Short mmCIF file of the C-alpha atoms (twelve columns), coordinates in Angstrom:
data_MODEL
# 
_entry.id   MODEL 
# 
loop_
_atom_site.group_PDB 
_atom_site.id 
_atom_site.type_symbol 
_atom_site.label_atom_id 
_atom_site.label_alt_id 
_atom_site.label_comp_id 
_atom_site.label_asym_id 
_atom_site.label_seq_id 
_atom_site.Cartn_x 
_atom_site.Cartn_y 
_atom_site.Cartn_z 
_atom_site.pdbx_PDB_model_num 
ATOM 1   C CA . UNK A 1   2.518   -1.436  -14.391 1 
ATOM 2   C CA . UNK A 2   3.100   -1.001  -18.140 1 
ATOM 3   C CA . UNK A 3   4.439   2.545   -17.640 1 
ATOM 4   C CA . UNK A 4   6.778   1.259   -14.936 1 
ATOM 5   C CA . UNK A 5   8.206   -1.300  -17.372 1 
ATOM 6   C CA . UNK A 6   8.843   1.462   -19.898 1 
ATOM 7   C CA . UNK A 7   10.588  3.471   -17.154 1 
ATOM 8   C CA . UNK A 8   12.876  0.530   -16.358 1 
ATOM 9   C CA . UNK A 9   13.799  0.156   -20.036 1 
ATOM 10  C CA . UNK A 10  14.590  3.863   -20.358 1 
ATOM 11  C CA . UNK A 11  16.781  3.823   -17.231 1 
ATOM 12  C CA . UNK A 12  18.655  0.779   -18.562 1 
ATOM 13  C CA . UNK A 13  19.324  2.386   -21.944 1 
ATOM 14  C CA . UNK A 14  20.454  5.706   -20.443 1 
ATOM 15  C CA . UNK A 15  22.640  3.991   -17.881 1 
ATOM 16  C CA . UNK A 16  24.287  1.761   -20.486 1 
ATOM 17  C CA . UNK A 17  24.885  4.787   -22.733 1 
ATOM 18  C CA . UNK A 18  26.570  6.725   -19.928 1 
ATOM 19  C CA . UNK A 19  28.772  3.799   -18.982 1 
ATOM 20  C CA . UNK A 20  29.776  3.033   -22.593 1 
ATOM 21  C CA . UNK A 21  30.393  6.685   -23.427 1 
ATOM 22  C CA . UNK A 22  32.393  7.227   -20.267 1 
ATOM 23  C CA . UNK A 23  34.592  4.210   -20.929 1 
ATOM 24  C CA . UNK A 24  35.068  5.245   -24.574 1 
ATOM 25  C CA . UNK A 25  36.046  8.811   -23.705 1 
ATOM 26  C CA . UNK A 26  38.332  7.675   -20.926 1 
ATOM 27  C CA . UNK A 27  40.057  5.236   -23.301 1 
ATOM 28  C CA . UNK A 28  40.406  7.933   -25.990 1 
ATOM 29  C CA . UNK A 29  41.891  10.372  -23.496 1 
ATOM 30  C CA . UNK A 30  44.417  7.776   -22.385 1 
ATOM 31  C CA . UNK A 31  45.445  7.095   -25.986 1 
ATOM 32  C CA . UNK A 32  45.895  10.826  -26.681 1 
ATOM 33  C CA . UNK A 33  48.044  11.283  -23.585 1 
ATOM 34  C CA . UNK A 34  50.120  8.223   -24.524 1 
ATOM 35  C CA . UNK A 35  50.774  9.521   -28.065 1 
ATOM 36  C CA . UNK A 36  51.655  12.977  -26.722 1 
ATOM 37  C CA . UNK A 37  54.118  11.455  -24.244 1 
ATOM 38  C CA . UNK A 38  55.752  9.344   -26.961 1 
ATOM 39  C CA . UNK A 39  56.267  12.379  -29.197 1 
ATOM 40  C CA . UNK A 40  57.720  14.344  -26.315 1 
ATOM 41  C CA . UNK A 41  60.170  11.575  -25.465 1 
ATOM 42  C CA . UNK A 42  61.199  11.199  -29.113 1 
ATOM 43  C CA . UNK A 43  61.958  14.901  -29.392 1 
ATOM 44  C CA . UNK A 44  64.068  14.756  -26.270 1 
ATOM 45  C CA . UNK A 45  66.000  11.629  -27.291 1 
ATOM 46  C CA . UNK A 46  67.045  12.512  -30.916 1 
ATOM 47  C CA . UNK A 47  70.824  12.852  -31.444 1 
ATOM 48  C CA . UNK A 48  70.470  16.263  -32.968 1 
ATOM 49  C CA . UNK A 49  68.956  17.555  -29.778 1 
ATOM 50  C CA . UNK A 50  71.862  16.190  -27.742 1 
ATOM 51  C CA . UNK A 51  74.656  17.654  -29.954 1 
ATOM 52  C CA . UNK A 52  75.456  21.361  -29.642 1 
ATOM 53  C CA . UNK A 53  74.935  23.487  -32.729 1 
ATOM 54  C CA . UNK A 54  78.622  24.379  -32.928 1 
ATOM 55  C CA . UNK A 55  79.449  20.788  -33.848 1 
ATOM 56  C CA . UNK A 56  76.716  20.496  -36.453 1 
ATOM 57  C CA . UNK A 57  77.366  23.696  -38.392 1 
ATOM 58  C CA . UNK A 58  80.422  25.739  -39.255 1 
ATOM 59  C CA . UNK A 59  80.416  29.405  -38.352 1 
ATOM 60  C CA . UNK A 60  79.849  30.257  -41.990 1 
ATOM 61  C CA . UNK A 61  77.112  27.784  -42.627 1 
ATOM 62  C CA . UNK A 62  75.301  27.931  -39.308 1 
ATOM 63  C CA . UNK A 63  71.763  29.064  -40.079 1 
ATOM 64  C CA . UNK A 64  70.383  32.156  -38.541 1 
ATOM 65  C CA . UNK A 65  67.971  31.470  -35.778 1 
ATOM 66  C CA . UNK A 66  64.398  31.928  -36.744 1 
ATOM 67  C CA . UNK A 67  61.136  31.546  -34.957 1 
ATOM 68  C CA . UNK A 68  58.823  28.893  -36.311 1 
ATOM 69  C CA . UNK A 69  55.176  29.589  -36.025 1 
ATOM 70  C CA . UNK A 70  53.304  26.646  -34.591 1 
ATOM 71  C CA . UNK A 71  49.906  25.780  -35.938 1 
ATOM 72  C CA . UNK A 72  49.120  23.628  -32.922 1 
ATOM 73  C CA . UNK A 73  47.056  25.101  -30.164 1 
ATOM 74  C CA . UNK A 74  48.637  24.878  -26.754 1 
ATOM 75  C CA . UNK A 75  46.993  22.350  -24.605 1 
ATOM 76  C CA . UNK A 76  46.361  22.620  -20.936 1 
ATOM 77  C CA . UNK A 77  46.754  19.297  -19.087 1 
ATOM 78  C CA . UNK A 78  44.028  20.362  -16.686 1 
ATOM 79  C CA . UNK A 79  41.572  20.450  -19.609 1 
ATOM 80  C CA . UNK A 80  42.096  16.740  -20.206 1 
ATOM 81  C CA . UNK A 81  41.754  16.031  -16.520 1 
ATOM 82  C CA . UNK A 82  38.497  17.999  -16.279 1 
ATOM 83  C CA . UNK A 83  37.072  16.199  -19.316 1 
ATOM 84  C CA . UNK A 84  38.099  12.836  -17.915 1 
ATOM 85  C CA . UNK A 85  36.518  13.671  -14.573 1 
ATOM 86  C CA . UNK A 86  33.206  14.568  -16.205 1 
ATOM 87  C CA . UNK A 87  33.001  11.285  -18.087 1 
ATOM 88  C CA . UNK A 88  34.060  9.319   -15.025 1 
ATOM 89  C CA . UNK A 89  31.168  10.948  -13.148 1 
ATOM 90  C CA . UNK A 90  28.772  10.165  -16.008 1 
ATOM 91  C CA . UNK A 91  29.968  6.574   -16.072 1 
ATOM 92  C CA . UNK A 92  29.335  6.359   -12.336 1 
ATOM 93  C CA . UNK A 93  25.834  7.766   -12.812 1 
ATOM 94  C CA . UNK A 94  25.220  5.233   -15.578 1 
ATOM 95  C CA . UNK A 95  26.346  2.400   -13.302 1 
ATOM 96  C CA . UNK A 96  23.947  3.578   -10.593 1 
ATOM 97  C CA . UNK A 97  21.096  3.790   -13.120 1 
ATOM 98  C CA . UNK A 98  21.828  0.266   -14.318 1 
ATOM 99  C CA . UNK A 99  21.794  -0.964  -10.722 1 
ATOM 100 C CA . UNK A 100 18.438  0.746   -10.118 1 
ATOM 101 C CA . UNK A 101 17.070  -0.760  -13.309 1 
ATOM 102 C CA . UNK A 102 18.184  -4.200  -12.146 1 
ATOM 103 C CA . UNK A 103 16.441  -3.740  -8.796  1 
ATOM 104 C CA . UNK A 104 13.271  -2.522  -10.510 1 
ATOM 105 C CA . UNK A 105 13.325  -5.456  -12.919 1 
ATOM 106 C CA . UNK A 106 13.734  -7.870  -10.020 1 
ATOM 107 C CA . UNK A 107 10.754  -6.272  -8.247  1 
ATOM 108 C CA . UNK A 108 8.607   -6.582  -11.370 1 
ATOM 109 C CA . UNK A 109 9.611   -10.220 -11.814 1 
ATOM 110 C CA . UNK A 110 8.849   -11.032 -8.179  1 
ATOM 111 C CA . UNK A 111 5.435   -9.335  -8.297  1 
ATOM 112 C CA . UNK A 112 4.608   -11.141 -11.531 1 
ATOM 113 C CA . UNK A 113 5.529   -14.507 -9.997  1 
ATOM 114 C CA . UNK A 114 3.442   -13.778 -6.911  1 
ATOM 115 C CA . UNK A 115 0.409   -12.918 -9.042  1 
ATOM 116 C CA . UNK A 116 0.758   -16.174 -10.945 1 
ATOM 117 C CA . UNK A 117 1.191   -18.318 -7.848  1 
ATOM 118 C CA . UNK A 118 -0.977  -16.699 -5.162  1 
ATOM 119 C CA . UNK A 119 -4.453  -17.777 -4.055  1 
ATOM 120 C CA . UNK A 120 -7.538  -16.312 -5.770  1 
ATOM 121 C CA . UNK A 121 -10.704 -16.824 -3.745  1 
ATOM 122 C CA . UNK A 122 -14.135 -15.892 -5.069  1 
ATOM 123 C CA . UNK A 123 -17.772 -16.933 -4.726  1 
ATOM 124 C CA . UNK A 124 -19.989 -18.089 -7.574  1 
ATOM 125 C CA . UNK A 125 -23.554 -19.456 -7.872  1 
ATOM 126 C CA . UNK A 126 -23.751 -23.216 -7.836  1 
ATOM 127 C CA . UNK A 127 -25.417 -25.105 -10.644 1 
ATOM 128 C CA . UNK A 128 -26.546 -27.843 -8.307  1 
ATOM 129 C CA . UNK A 129 -30.337 -28.383 -8.213  1 
ATOM 130 C CA . UNK A 130 -32.163 -27.524 -5.021  1 
ATOM 131 C CA . UNK A 131 -33.324 -30.493 -3.002  1 
ATOM 132 C CA . UNK A 132 -37.029 -30.854 -2.253  1 
ATOM 133 C CA . UNK A 133 -40.243 -29.623 -3.774  1 
ATOM 134 C CA . UNK A 134 -41.969 -26.271 -3.486  1 
ATOM 135 C CA . UNK A 135 -41.941 -24.734 -0.017  1 
ATOM 136 C CA . UNK A 136 -39.934 -27.590 1.474   1 
ATOM 137 C CA . UNK A 137 -36.776 -26.913 -0.493  1 
ATOM 138 C CA . UNK A 138 -33.595 -27.190 1.533   1 
ATOM 139 C CA . UNK A 139 -32.427 -23.808 0.188   1 
ATOM 140 C CA . UNK A 140 -33.425 -21.092 -2.221  1 
ATOM 141 C CA . UNK A 141 -29.910 -20.807 -3.635  1 
ATOM 142 C CA . UNK A 142 -26.492 -22.380 -3.382  1 
ATOM 143 C CA . UNK A 143 -23.086 -20.774 -3.809  1 
ATOM 144 C CA . UNK A 144 -19.563 -22.123 -3.979  1 
ATOM 145 C CA . UNK A 145 -16.506 -20.449 -2.454  1 
ATOM 146 C CA . UNK A 146 -13.580 -21.435 -4.656  1 
ATOM 147 C CA . UNK A 147 -9.826  -20.977 -4.518  1 
ATOM 148 C CA . UNK A 148 -8.796  -20.801 -8.172  1 
ATOM 149 C CA . UNK A 149 -5.153  -19.998 -7.393  1 
ATOM 150 C CA . UNK A 150 -2.098  -22.255 -7.359  1 
ATOM 151 C CA . UNK A 151 -1.330  -21.978 -3.639  1 
ATOM 152 C CA . UNK A 152 -3.489  -22.246 -0.495  1 
ATOM 153 C CA . UNK A 153 -5.394  -19.368 1.098   1 
ATOM 154 C CA . UNK A 154 -4.963  -18.802 4.822   1 
ATOM 155 C CA . UNK A 155 -7.026  -17.234 7.597   1 
ATOM 156 C CA . UNK A 156 -10.077 -17.203 5.360   1 
ATOM 157 C CA . UNK A 157 -13.393 -15.837 6.645   1 
ATOM 158 C CA . UNK A 158 -16.456 -14.349 5.048   1 
ATOM 159 C CA . UNK A 159 -19.578 -12.307 5.689   1 
ATOM 160 C CA . UNK A 160 -22.703 -13.296 3.780   1 
ATOM 161 C CA . UNK A 161 -25.894 -11.300 4.136   1 
ATOM 162 C CA . UNK A 162 -29.276 -11.880 2.532   1 
ATOM 163 C CA . UNK A 163 -32.459 -9.833  2.526   1 
ATOM 164 C CA . UNK A 164 -35.670 -9.503  0.549   1 
ATOM 165 C CA . UNK A 165 -35.899 -5.985  -0.833  1 
ATOM 166 C CA . UNK A 166 -37.660 -3.981  -3.509  1 
ATOM 167 C CA . UNK A 167 -36.987 -4.544  -7.167  1 
ATOM 168 C CA . UNK A 168 -35.344 -2.622  -8.689  1 
ATOM 169 C CA . UNK A 169 -33.041 -1.927  -5.772  1 
ATOM 170 C CA . UNK A 170 -33.138 1.619   -4.402  1 
ATOM 171 C CA . UNK A 171 -31.246 1.116   -1.138  1 
ATOM 172 C CA . UNK A 172 -27.617 0.363   -0.317  1 
ATOM 173 C CA . UNK A 173 -26.446 -3.160  0.434   1 
ATOM 174 C CA . UNK A 174 -24.146 -2.342  3.318   1 
ATOM 175 C CA . UNK A 175 -22.658 -3.770  6.491   1 
ATOM 176 C CA . UNK A 176 -23.058 -3.111  10.200  1 
ATOM 177 C CA . UNK A 177 -20.839 -3.444  13.256  1 
ATOM 178 C CA . UNK A 178 -22.776 -6.525  14.350  1 
ATOM 179 C CA . UNK A 179 -21.916 -8.507  11.226  1 
ATOM 180 C CA . UNK A 180 -19.884 -11.579 12.064  1 
ATOM 181 C CA . UNK A 181 -17.370 -13.427 9.970   1 
ATOM 182 C CA . UNK A 182 -17.738 -17.144 9.329   1 
ATOM 183 C CA . UNK A 183 -14.735 -19.356 8.722   1 
ATOM 184 C CA . UNK A 184 -15.348 -22.103 6.144   1 
ATOM 185 C CA . UNK A 185 -14.433 -25.580 7.247   1 
ATOM 186 C CA . UNK A 186 -12.129 -26.088 4.257   1 
ATOM 187 C CA . UNK A 187 -11.482 -24.460 0.910   1 
ATOM 188 C CA . UNK A 188 -8.923  -26.447 -0.993  1 
ATOM 189 C CA . UNK A 189 -7.674  -25.726 -4.474  1 
ATOM 190 C CA . UNK A 190 -10.213 -27.214 -6.866  1 
ATOM 191 C CA . UNK A 191 -12.508 -28.271 -3.990  1 
ATOM 192 C CA . UNK A 192 -15.260 -25.620 -3.543  1 
ATOM 193 C CA . UNK A 193 -16.971 -24.893 -0.255  1 
ATOM 194 C CA . UNK A 194 -20.782 -24.966 -0.455  1 
ATOM 195 C CA . UNK A 195 -22.804 -22.095 1.012   1 
ATOM 196 C CA . UNK A 196 -26.605 -22.345 1.164   1 
ATOM 197 C CA . UNK A 197 -29.190 -19.564 1.339   1 
ATOM 198 C CA . UNK A 198 -31.743 -21.363 3.430   1 
ATOM 199 C CA . UNK A 199 -35.453 -21.325 2.825   1 
ATOM 200 C CA . UNK A 200 -37.215 -19.024 5.298   1 
ATOM 201 C CA . UNK A 201 -40.752 -18.074 6.228   1 
ATOM 202 C CA . UNK A 202 -40.021 -14.578 4.942   1 
ATOM 203 C CA . UNK A 203 -39.304 -15.960 1.490   1 
ATOM 204 C CA . UNK A 204 -42.424 -18.101 1.563   1 
ATOM 205 C CA . UNK A 205 -44.553 -15.105 2.554   1 
ATOM 206 C CA . UNK A 206 -43.060 -12.994 -0.255  1 
ATOM 207 C CA . UNK A 207 -42.845 -15.719 -2.887  1 
ATOM 208 C CA . UNK A 208 -45.775 -14.360 -4.879  1 
ATOM 209 C CA . UNK A 209 -44.268 -10.878 -4.976  1 
ATOM 210 C CA . UNK A 210 -40.891 -12.338 -5.955  1 
ATOM 211 C CA . UNK A 211 -41.972 -14.812 -8.610  1 
ATOM 212 C CA . UNK A 212 -45.384 -13.543 -9.707  1 
ATOM 213 C CA . UNK A 213 -45.320 -9.746  -9.525  1 
ATOM 214 C CA . UNK A 214 -41.532 -9.389  -9.592  1 
ATOM 215 C CA . UNK A 215 -41.699 -6.386  -7.283  1 
ATOM 216 C CA . UNK A 216 -39.241 -7.946  -4.816  1 
ATOM 217 C CA . UNK A 217 -36.144 -10.092 -4.943  1 
ATOM 218 C CA . UNK A 218 -33.677 -11.833 -2.667  1 
ATOM 219 C CA . UNK A 219 -30.352 -9.996  -2.458  1 
ATOM 220 C CA . UNK A 220 -27.158 -11.703 -1.365  1 
ATOM 221 C CA . UNK A 221 -23.967 -9.746  -0.680  1 
ATOM 222 C CA . UNK A 222 -20.846 -9.890  1.424   1 
ATOM 223 C CA . UNK A 223 -17.074 -10.163 1.301   1 
ATOM 224 C CA . UNK A 224 -14.356 -12.760 1.692   1 
ATOM 225 C CA . UNK A 225 -11.080 -11.989 3.488   1 
ATOM 226 C CA . UNK A 226 -7.992  -14.166 3.190   1 
ATOM 227 C CA . UNK A 227 -4.208  -14.164 3.065   1 
ATOM 228 C CA . UNK A 228 -1.999  -15.712 0.416   1 
ATOM 229 C CA . UNK A 229 1.132   -17.770 0.858   1 
ATOM 230 C CA . UNK A 230 3.269   -14.615 0.503   1 
ATOM 231 C CA . UNK A 231 1.641   -13.036 3.577   1 
ATOM 232 C CA . UNK A 232 -0.466  -10.468 1.694   1 
ATOM 233 C CA . UNK A 233 -4.114  -9.810  2.581   1 
ATOM 234 C CA . UNK A 234 -6.899  -9.791  0.003   1 
ATOM 235 C CA . UNK A 235 -10.609 -9.058  -0.090  1 
ATOM 236 C CA . UNK A 236 -13.261 -10.274 -2.521  1 
ATOM 237 C CA . UNK A 237 -16.596 -8.440  -2.461  1 
ATOM 238 C CA . UNK A 238 -19.736 -9.840  -4.069  1 
ATOM 239 C CA . UNK A 239 -23.367 -8.924  -4.747  1 
ATOM 240 C CA . UNK A 240 -26.083 -11.140 -6.248  1 
ATOM 241 C CA . UNK A 241 -29.796 -10.962 -6.911  1 
ATOM 242 C CA . UNK A 242 -31.996 -14.064 -6.745  1 
ATOM 243 C CA . UNK A 243 -34.886 -13.254 -9.046  1 
ATOM 244 C CA . UNK A 244 -36.811 -16.497 -8.683  1 
ATOM 245 C CA . UNK A 245 -36.686 -20.183 -7.836  1 
ATOM 246 C CA . UNK A 246 -38.321 -22.317 -10.514 1 
ATOM 247 C CA . UNK A 247 -38.539 -25.908 -11.605 1 
ATOM 248 C CA . UNK A 248 -36.301 -26.213 -14.655 1 
ATOM 249 C CA . UNK A 249 -37.401 -29.763 -15.510 1 
ATOM 250 C CA . UNK A 250 -34.496 -31.535 -13.800 1 
ATOM 251 C CA . UNK A 251 -35.102 -29.915 -10.431 1 
ATOM 252 C CA . UNK A 252 -35.611 -26.555 -8.813  1 
ATOM 253 C CA . UNK A 253 -32.956 -23.955 -9.577  1 
ATOM 254 C CA . UNK A 254 -32.452 -20.350 -8.590  1 
ATOM 255 C CA . UNK A 255 -32.300 -17.622 -11.208 1 
ATOM 256 C CA . UNK A 256 -29.263 -15.691 -9.977  1 
ATOM 257 C CA . UNK A 257 -27.519 -12.685 -11.511 1 
ATOM 258 C CA . UNK A 258 -24.401 -10.806 -10.438 1 
ATOM 259 C CA . UNK A 259 -24.851 -7.178  -9.491  1 
ATOM 260 C CA . UNK A 260 -22.196 -4.581  -10.380 1 
# 
């Protein structure tokens, strides 16, 4: 994006230069032609040019004709026309470049406004304590789906998968054709949607390996799909590891870290 802005600036400068130079050269050429025409008319209209030589000089005093060498180079009118045509073409090219620069600048401005105003949906671990005690907790972790943008998100749905796997992770956290999307009931701006990773018998059976030996962990991953108010589609992928669920003094909380 930064290089594109530099490109727009360069096009604007070049286009303005062509237009200014073309107008300057065209104006100079017109002035030269005007001066040349005035001199020509003056030479034609002087009285001496209209009176025959026999009335200006006597036979004895009439000077002998002589050829005056001109120091001026003969000019070809077509040369001026060709030069004018070139600068008119360059001025036209400059005008086109300026128009392209204006269109590019408008596109950049529109994209910048859309980025500032569109929806931004992501998922983050919740800091809410887990309800219950020990093996009767309502969940082993809680997450919030949040729209941090300035406009609503539409057609939102997500896939959230969770499994207990080895630690450290040596397998891929992927998706299958049977994965189903879930549509949240509501995700308003500033009003997060709560997602719970429910307590399961599998977690209870592996709790010692997860908390005590730390050879296993609960992995949570998925993706969120949504559309912004400008009709563009977006996807937010996420991966977390739940290392343990411990009593922090004010309630049970999950020790969650984000995976790259």
